[in-house]
PAZAPA-4460 file (N, C-alpha, C; in steps of 0.05 Angstrom, whole numbers, plus 32768, in hexadecimal, padded with zeros to 4 digits):
% residues 175
    n_x    n_y    n_z   ca_x   ca_y   ca_z    c_x    c_y    c_z   seq   type   mol
   7D28   7F9C   81B4   7D27   7F99   8198   7D2E   7FB3   818A     1      X     A
   7D24   7FC9   8194   7D29   7FE3   8188   7D47   7FE9   8189     2      X     A
   7D54   7FE3   81A0   7D71   7FE7   81A2   7D81   7FD7   818F     3      X     A
   7D78   7FBE   818A   7D85   7FAC   8177   7D84   7FB7   815A     4      X     A
   7D6D   7FC2   8152   7D6A   7FCD   8138   7D7B   7FE7   8135     5      X     A
   7D7B   7FF8   8149   7D8B   8010   8149   7DA8   8009   8147     6      X     A
   7DB1   7FF6   8156   7DCD   7FED   8155   7DD4   7FE3   8139     7      X     A
   7DC3   7FD2   812E   7DC8   7FC8   8113   7DCA   7FDD   80FE     8      X     A
   7DB8   7FF1   8100   7DB9   8007   80ED   7DD3   8017   80F0     9      X     A
   7DDB   801D   8109   7DF4   802B   810D   7E0C   801D   8102    10      X     A
   7E0C   8003   8105   7E23   7FF3   80FB   7E23   7FF4   80DC    11      X     A
   7E0C   7FF1   80D0   7E0B   7FF2   80B2   7E12   800E   80A8    12      X     A
   7E09   8022   80B5   7E0F   803E   80AC   7E2C   8045   80B0    13      X     A
   7E38   803C   80C5   7E53   8043   80CB   7E68   8032   80BD    14      X     A
   7E61   801B   80B3   7E74   8009   80A7   7E84   8016   808F    15      X     A
   7E78   8026   807E   7E88   8033   8069   7E9F   8043   8074    16      X     A
   7E9A   804F   808C   7EB0   8060   8097   7EC7   804F   80A0    17      X     A
   7EC2   8037   80AA   7ED7   8025   80B3   7EE6   8019   809B    18      X     A
   7ED9   8019   8084   7EE6   800D   806C   7EFD   801F   8062    19      X     A
   7EFE   8038   806B   7F13   8049   8062   7F2E   8041   806E    20      X     A
   7F43   8047   8061   7F5E   8041   806A   7F65   8054   8080    21      X     A
   7F77   804B   8091   7F82   805B   80A7   7F92   8073   809B    22      X     A
   7F9A   8071   8082   7FAB   8086   8076   7F9B   8099   8065    23      X     A
   7F81   8096   8062   7F72   80A8   8050   7F73   80C5   8059    24      X     A
   7F79   80CA   8072   7F7A   80E6   807C   7F90   80F6   806E    25      X     A
   7FA3   80E8   8062   7FB9   80F6   8054   7FB1   80FE   8038    26      X     A
   7F9D   80F2   802D   7F93   80F8   8012   7F86   8113   8012    27      X     A
   7F90   8125   8001   7F85   813F   7FFD   7F93   8155   800E    28      X     A
   7FA6   814D   801F   7FB4   8161   802F   7FC7   8171   801D    29      X     A
   7FCA   818B   8024   7FDA   819D   8013   7FF7   8194   8010    30      X     A
   8003   818A   8026   8020   8183   8025   8024   8165   801D    31      X     A
   8010   8158   8013   8012   813B   800C   800B   8137   7FEF    32      X     A
   801C   8127   7FE2   8016   811E   7FC6   800A   8102   7FCA    33      X     A
   7FF3   80FE   7FBD   7FE4   80E4   7FC1   7FE1   80D7   7FA6    34      X     A
   7FE5   80BC   7FA7   7FDF   80AB   7F91   7FCC   8095   7F9C    35      X     A
   7FB4   8095   7F91   7FA0   8081   7F9A   7F95   8073   7F82    36      X     A
   7F99   8058   7F81   7F8F   8048   7F6B   7F7C   8033   7F77    37      X     A
   7F63   8032   7F6E   7F4F   8020   7F79   7F4C   8007   7F68    38      X     A
   7F3E   7FF3   7F72   7F3A   7FDA   7F64   7F2E   7FDE   7F48    39      X     A
   7F1B   7FF0   7F45   7F0F   7FF5   7F2B   7F24   7FFD   7F16    40      X     A
   7F37   800E   7F1F   7F4C   8017   7F0C   7F5E   8000   7F05    41      X     A
   7F65   7FF0   7F19   7F75   7FD8   7F13   7F68   7FC5   7F00    42      X     A
   7F4D   7FC2   7F04   7F3E   7FB1   7EF1   7F3F   7FBC   7ED5    43      X     A
   7F3B   7FD6   7ED2   7F3D   7FE3   7EB7   7F59   7FE0   7EAB    44      X     A
   7F6D   7FE4   7EBB   7F89   7FE2   7EB1   7F8F   7FC6   7EA8    45      X     A
   7F84   7FB2   7EB6   7F8A   7F96   7EAF   7F7E   7F8D   7E95    46      X     A
   7F6B   7F9C   7E8A   7F5E   7F95   7E70   7F6D   7F9F   7E58    47      X     A
   7F83   7FAC   7E5C   7F93   7FB6   7E45   7F9E   7F9E   7E35    48      X     A
   7F9C   7FA0   7E1B   7FA6   7F8B   7E0A   7FC4   7F8F   7E06    49      X     A
   7FD4   7F7A   7E09   7FF1   7F7B   7E05   7FFA   7F64   7DF3    50      X     A
   8011   7F68   7DE8   801E   7F54   7DD8   8024   7F3C   7DEA    51      X     A
   801D   7F24   7DE2   8022   7F0C   7DF2   803F   7F07   7DF8    52      X     A
   8051   7F11   7DE7   806E   7F0D   7DEB   8079   7F20   7E00    53      X     A
   806A   7F35   7E08   8073   7F48   7E1C   806D   7F3C   7E38    54      X     A
   807F   7F2C   7E41   807B   7F1D   7E5B   8079   7F30   7E73    55      X     A
   808A   7F45   7E74   808A   7F57   7E8B   8070   7F65   7E8E    56      X     A
   8065   7F6F   7E77   804C   7F7D   7E78   8035   7F6A   7E7F    57      X     A
   8037   7F51   7E76   8023   7F3D   7E7C   8024   7F37   7E9A    58      X     A
   803C   7F35   7EA6   803F   7F31   7EC3   8031   7F48   7ED2    59      X     A
   8036   7F60   7EC9   802A   7F78   7ED6   800C   7F77   7ED5    60      X     A
   8000   7F70   7EBD   7FE4   7F6F   7EBB   7FD8   7F58   7ECD    61      X     A
   7FE6   7F42   7ECF   7FDD   7F2D   7EE1   7FDD   7F36   7EFE    62      X     A
   7FF2   7F45   7F06   7FF3   7F4F   7F21   7FDD   7F62   7F28    63      X     A
   7FD8   7F76   7F16   7FC5   7F8B   7F1D   7FA8   7F80   7F1F    64      X     A
   7FA3   7F68   7F13   7F89   7F5C   7F17   7F85   7F53   7F34    65      X     A
   7F9B   7F4F   7F43   7F9A   7F45   7F5E   7F99   7F5C   7F73    66      X     A
   7F9B   7F75   7F6A   7F9E   7F8B   7F7D   7F83   7F98   7F82    67      X     A
   7F7F   7FA2   7F9B   7F67   7FB0   7FA3   7F6C   7FCE   7FA5    68      X     A
   7F80   7FD6   7FB2   7F86   7FF3   7FB7   7FA4   7FF8   7FB9    69      X     A
   7FAC   800E   7FAE   7FC7   8018   7FB1   7FC4   8035   7FBA    70      X     A
   7FD1   803B   7FD1   7FD0   8057   7FDB   7FED   805E   7FE2    71      X     A
   7FF6   8074   7FD6   8011   807E   7FDB   800E   809C   7FE2    72      X     A
   801A   80A2   7FF9   801A   80BE   8002   8037   80C7   8007    73      X     A
   803F   80DE   7FFB   805A   80E7   7FFF   8059   8105   8009    74      X     A
   806D   810C   8019   806E   8127   8024   808B   812E   802A    75      X     A
   808F   8148   802B   80A8   8153   8034   80A4   8163   804E    76      X     A
   808B   8165   8056   8084   8174   806E   808A   8164   8087    77      X     A
   8099   8170   809A   80A0   8162   80B3   8088   815D   80C3    78      X     A
   8075   816F   80C4   805C   816B   80D3   804C   8153   80C9    79      X     A
   8049   8151   80AE   803A   813B   80A3   804A   8121   80A6    80      X     A
   8065   8122   80A3   8075   810B   80A6   8071   80FF   80C2    81      X     A
   8071   8110   80D7   806D   8106   80F2   8052   80FA   80F5    82      X     A
   803D   8106   80E9   8022   80FB   80EA   8021   80DF   80DB    83      X     A
   802E   80DE   80C4   8030   80C4   80B5   803D   80AF   80C6    84      X     A
   8053   80B6   80D3   8061   80A2   80E3   8050   8097   80FA    85      X     A
   8042   80AA   8108   8031   80A2   811E   801A   8091   8114    86      X     A
   800E   8099   80FE   7FF8   808A   80F3   8000   806E   80E9    87      X     A
   8017   806D   80DC   8022   8053   80D3   8029   8041   80EA    88      X     A
   8036   804B   80FF   803D   803B   8116   8024   8030   8124    89      X     A
   8010   8041   8127   7FF7   8038   8133   7FE9   8022   8122    90      X     A
   7FE9   8027   8108   7FDD   8013   80F6   7FEC   7FF8   80F7    91      X     A
   8006   7FFA   80F7   8016   7FE1   80F8   8010   7FD0   8110    92      X     A
   800C   7FDD   8126   8006   7FCF   8140   7FEB   7FC1   813F    93      X     A
   7FD8   7FCC   8131   7FBD   7FC2   8131   7FB5   7FB0   8119    94      X     A
   7FC4   7FB2   8104   7FBD   7FA5   80EA   7FC8   7F89   80E7    95      X     A
   7FD8   7F7F   80F9   7FE3   7F64   80F6   7FF7   7F61   80E0    96      X     A
   8007   7F76   80DC   801B   7F76   80C8   8036   7F6A   80D3    97      X     A
   8044   7F5C   80C1   805E   7F51   80C8   8074   7F61   80BA    98      X     A
   808A   7F66   80C8   80A0   7F75   80BB   80AD   7F63   80A7    99      X     A
   80B0   7F6D   808F   80BE   7F5F   8079   80DC   7F68   807A   100      X     A
   80DF   7F82   807C   80FB   7F8C   807E   80FA   7FA8   808A   101      X     A
   8112   7FB0   8095   8115   7FCB   809F   8132   7FD3   8097   102      X     A
   8135   7FEB   808D   814F   7FF5   8085   8153   8011   8090   103      X     A
   816A   8016   809B   8171   8031   80A2   818B   8037   8092   104      X     A
   8187   8049   807E   819D   804E   806B   81A0   806D   8068   105      X     A
   81B6   8078   806E   81BB   8094   806B   81A6   80A6   8078   106      X     A
   819C   809D   808F   8188   80AC   809E   816B   80A6   8095   107      X     A
   8167   8097   8080   814D   808F   8076   8145   8075   8084   108      X     A
   812D   8076   8090   8122   805D   809C   810D   8052   808A   109      X     A
   8111   8039   8082   80FE   802C   8070   80F3   8014   807F   110      X     A
   80D8   8012   8080   80CA   7FFB   808B   80B8   7FEF   8076   111      X     A
   80B9   7FD5   8072   80A7   7FC8   8060   809A   7FB1   8070   112      X     A
   8080   7FB1   8071   8071   7F9D   8081   805B   7F91   806F   113      X     A
   8054   7F79   8076   803F   7F6B   8066   802B   7F5C   8078   114      X     A
   8013   7F59   806E   7FFF   7F47   807A   7FFE   7F2F   8067   115      X     A
   8006   7F18   8071   8009   7F00   8061   7FEE   7EF5   8058   116      X     A
   7FF0   7EE7   8042   7FD8   7ED9   8037   7FDA   7EBB   803D   117      X     A
   7FD2   7EAB   802A   7FD1   7E8F   802F   7FEC   7E80   802D   118      X     A
   7FFF   7E8C   8020   801A   7E7F   801E   802F   7E93   8028   119      X     A
   8048   7E8B   8029   805D   7E9C   8033   8061   7EB5   8022   120      X     A
   805E   7EB3   8008   8062   7ECA   7FF6   8048   7ED9   7FEE   121      X     A
   8031   7ECD   7FF7   8018   7EDA   7FF1   8013   7EF1   8004   122      X     A
   800A   7F08   7FFA   8007   7F20   800A   7FEB   7F2B   8007   123      X     A
   7FDE   7F33   801D   7FC4   7F41   801D   7FC9   7F5F   801E   124      X     A
   7FDD   7F67   802C   7FE3   7F84   802F   8001   7F88   8032   125      X     A
   800A   7F9D   8025   8026   7FA5   8027   8027   7FC2   8030   126      X     A
   8036   7FC9   8044   8039   7FE4   804E   8056   7FEB   804D   127      X     A
   805C   8002   8042   8077   800C   8041   8077   8029   804C   128      X     A
   808A   802E   805E   808D   8049   8069   80AB   8050   8067   129      X     A
   80B0   8066   8059   80CB   8070   8056   80CC   808C   8062   130      X     A
   80DC   808E   8078   80E0   80A8   8085   80F5   80B7   8075   131      X     A
   80ED   80CE   806A   80FF   80DE   8059   8113   80ED   806B   132      X     A
   8129   80F5   805F   813D   8106   806C   8141   811F   805C   133      X     A
   8145   8135   8069   814A   8150   805D   8136   8155   8047   134      X     A
   813F   8155   802E   812D   815C   8017   8120   8144   8009   135      X     A
   8121   812D   8015   8115   8115   8009   80F8   8111   8013   136      X     A
   80E8   8106   8003   80CC   8100   800B   80CA   80EA   8020   137      X     A
   80B7   80EE   8031   80AD   80D8   8042   8098   80CA   8032   138      X     A
   8098   80AF   8032   8086   80A0   8021   8076   808C   8033   139      X     A
   805C   808B   8030   804B   8078   803D   803B   806B   8027   140      X     A
   803E   8050   8024   8030   8041   800F   8021   8029   801A   141      X     A
   8009   8026   8012   7FF9   800F   801A   7FEF   8002   8000   142      X     A
   7FF3   7FE8   7FFE   7FEB   7FD8   7FE7   7FDB   7FC0   7FF1   143      X     A
   7FC1   7FBD   7FE8   7FB1   7FA7   7FF1   7FA7   7F97   7FD9   144      X     A
   7FA2   7F7E   7FDF   7F98   7F6C   7FCA   7F9E   7F4F   7FD3   145      X     A
   7FA4   7F3E   7FC0   7FAC   7F23   7FC6   7FC0   7F1C   7FB0   146      X     A
   7FDA   7F22   7FB6   7FEE   7F20   7FA2   8007   7F12   7FAD   147      X     A
   8019   7F0B   7F9B   8032   7EFE   7FA2   8048   7F13   7FA6   148      X     A
   8057   7F12   7FBB   806C   7F25   7FC1   8080   7F27   7FAA   149      X     A
   8085   7F10   7F9C   8098   7F0F   7F87   8090   7F20   7F6F   150      X     A
   8077   7F28   7F6D   806D   7F37   7F56   806F   7F55   7F5A   151      X     A
   8077   7F5E   7F72   8077   7F7B   7F77   808B   7F8B   7F66   152      X     A
   80A1   7F7F   7F60   80B6   7F8E   7F50   80AA   7F97   7F35   153      X     A
   8098   7F87   7F2A   808C   7F8E   7F10   807A   7FA7   7F14   154      X     A
   806C   7FA8   7F2A   805B   7FBF   7F30   806B   7FD8   7F34   155      X     A
   8080   7FD6   7F43   8091   7FEE   7F49   809E   7FF8   7F2F   156      X     A
   80A5   7FE7   7F1D   80B1   7FEF   7F04   809D   7FFE   7EF2   157      X     A
   8085   7FF2   7EEF   8072   7FFD   7EDD   8064   8016   7EE7   158      X     A
   805F   8018   7F01   8050   802E   7F0C   8062   8044   7F18   159      X     A
   807C   8040   7F19   808E   8053   7F24   8086   805E   7F3F   160      X     A
   8081   804D   7F51   8077   8053   7F6C   808E   8060   7F7C   161      X     A
   8089   8076   7F8A   809E   8081   7F9C   80A6   806C   7FB0   162      X     A
   80C1   8068   7FB3   80CB   8054   7FC5   80CC   8038   7FB8   163      X     A
   80C5   8037   7F9F   80C4   801D   7F91   80DE   800E   7F90   164      X     A
   80F4   801D   7F8F   810F   8010   7F8F   8114   8001   7FA9   165      X     A
   810C   800F   7FC0   810F   8002   7FDA   80FE   7FE9   7FDC   166      X     A
   80E6   7FEB   7FD2   80D3   7FD4   7FD2   80DE   7FBD   7FC0   167      X     A
   80EA   7FC4   7FAA   80F5   7FB0   7F98   810B   7FA0   7FA6   168      X     A
   811C   7FAF   7FB4   8132   7FA2   7FC3   8127   7F8E   7FD8   169      X     A
   8112   7F96   7FE5   8106   7F85   7FFA   80FA   7F6B   7FEF   170      X     A
   80F0   7F6C   7FD7   80E3   7F54   7FCC   80F5   7F42   7FBC   171      X     A
   810D   7F4B   7FB6   8120   7F39   7FA8   8128   7F21   7FB9   172      X     A
   8126   7F0B   7FAE   812F   7EF3   7FBC   811A   7EE8   7FD0   173      X     A
   8103   7EF2   7FD1   80EE   7EE9   7FE4   80DC   7ED4   7FD5   174      X     A
   80E8   7EBE   7FCD   80D9   7EAA   7FBD   80D0   7E94   7FCE   175      X     A
***
């Protein structure tokens, strides 16, 4: 009985540590620019009053209500880029993500993967990894929630996410 109680306590105490993202280790590093937006911020942003005739902004507000977390990490450091690549590859293997698209263009490798929701276009998680070349940033982005893939272009336009143009191309025509 004593072992059961100790085990239960250890599980409850350690669960907040497992709730962290596999990519949180990049947050706060000197050579990494981080953008982290949590559910509370999305909730606050969605309460902004807009003109009913502004359909694009209304679409944006409807989308952000469905989001839980957005994490974007960018770097020009080769050391950090290699660590990001290893971490992303390891995460992809264990997280049950499906490849949406892969592009190799002018030395840039772009991977966009998703964890599907209840329908073909419904997404629980979107992961994008862009391997930079020479003086371009390497970008690692994780977006979680319960949203439609067709809505992503609105998010990339409004929030100016690094790699957003690549993400926009990937979601066009996925209806």
